[in-house]
N, C-alpha and C positions, 0 to 999 in steps of 0.2 A: 907073968910073962906079955901075955897075950897086948896088955896097953900099948905095953913100947912099941909091940910091931904093929897095931893101928897105927896109935901115933906116927908111927913114919909111913905108914901107908898111903896116912890124909896126909903127910908134910907132900905127897911127890902129886898131888894129884893137883892140876893150875886149880888158880883162884878165880876166873870166870865158871870154868864146870862145876865149882863146890854152891856157885852163885849162883847156878842155872836147875842144878837139884834144889835149891830151896824154895825156888821161884813155883818151879814143882810141884813140889809137897807143897807148897800153901794154894797154889790153886786146886788142886786136887780138894784140901781142906774141907776150900770153899765150895766146890763144887756139893761133894755128900751134905754140906750143911744148906746151899739152896735145895738142896732135892729132899730133905729135910720137911720145909718147908710147905703147906698142901695149896692148892691153885686160890687161887684167889675167886674167890664168889661174891658176883653184882649182886647186889640189891639196890632198892630202893630205886631211884633216879637216874641213877647211872643204869639198871635194867630199863626199866620206863625208855632213858635214850637209846640206849641198843634194839630193845623191838621196834623202837619207833621209826629210827633209819633203816632196818631190815625191814618194814613195812613198808619205809616209803622208795626203796628199790624195787617191791616188788608191783608197786603201785603205778612208777615210770613205764615198768618192762611192759605191765599190761594194757600202758595209755600208748608204747609202743605198737603193742601189737596191734590193739585195735585199727588205729592210722595204715600202717602195712596190710591188713584186710582187706582198708576205704579202697586201699587203692589196686585192691584189683577185682573190682566189681568194674562198669562199661564207664561211668563216668573220673575214673580213676586221676585220666590224666588232669581233667577240668579240677577233681580235688587237689590237686597237686599246684593247681596255676591259685587255685582259692587262697590257698596256706600262704605261698608268696606273697596274693595281695595284704593278707592279713600282715605278714610280720615289714608290710614297708613300716615305716615310722609316718610316710608325709601321709598317712590314711585315714583322712578325718571319720569320726563315725557317720555326718549324713552321706557323705561321697559310700560309704561302705556300706548303706540303706539301701543305696541307688541303685552300687554293683550288684549287692545279693537280689533286689527286686527284681533284676533288669535279666539275671540269668534262670532260663528255662532249664538246662539241666538238669537245678536242685530239684524241681519239684518231681522227677525222676528215680530219684532217690527215693528205697527204703525210709522208715518211717525211723529207725534205731540211726541211721546213716544221716540223716537231718538233725537231730536228737542232737549229735557229736558233731556234728560241725555248729550246730548253736552254742556248744560251748566251744569252741575255737573263736566263733565272733564276741561270744563276749569276753574269754578270757583276751580279745584285740582291743576291743571296745576300752574295754578296762585297762588298759596296760598306755592303750593311746590318756585317758581322763586321767589316770596319776601320773603319767611325763605331763601334759599339761598345765597339769595345778586344778582340774576340776571337782567338784566332786566328784563320787564314784558311785553314783545312786539313782535309782531311777524316780519319776513324778509320782506321788500320792494321790490317789482320786481322794479329794474332799466331797465332802457328804452333808456338808450345813448349806448345801445350796451355792456357792461360787463355781466359775466355771473350772472345770479340770483342766490342769497343763495339758499342750500339746506333747501327745506321746513321745516315747525317746526313740530316739535309730532303733537301740536294743528292742525296744517290744513293736516297733514297728518291722522287723526282722522276725522275731519270735513271731507274730499273727502271723506273718506268710510263709515261715516254716511249717510250724506247726495249725498253726488254722484258732491259738488260745491269745 
């Protein structure tokens, strides 16, 4: 007899409510099935790629901290002006070499600061060479007695900043 009463009670429930209960029941079953699957462990190339991206984030943060540290020196305003000059797309390496050798404040910076500035300058020269289709290389001295090529703007700047 209980079956007749259950059938009668079920017949009184609207079809939309029945469908909604069925959908909820299917969702619960799917949720339980997903919970039973262990999380994916990254291996091989995926793990290497994730490690590299984390390392790159840390590297960029470190570079930003180095630049902010340079701003707190007494030459901070001059360093900002140099960075603006480096970001101009019209700056040629020869003009940059002339600009850097004429800046007297650079020689008042610490050696570490000058090395950091040299890195910024090298990046700007490389970027300019790539944009204009020039090879991104420095002249190699010849050892066979032929005259050496003239020093590149980067070598002139490096000699000025580091003495090497």
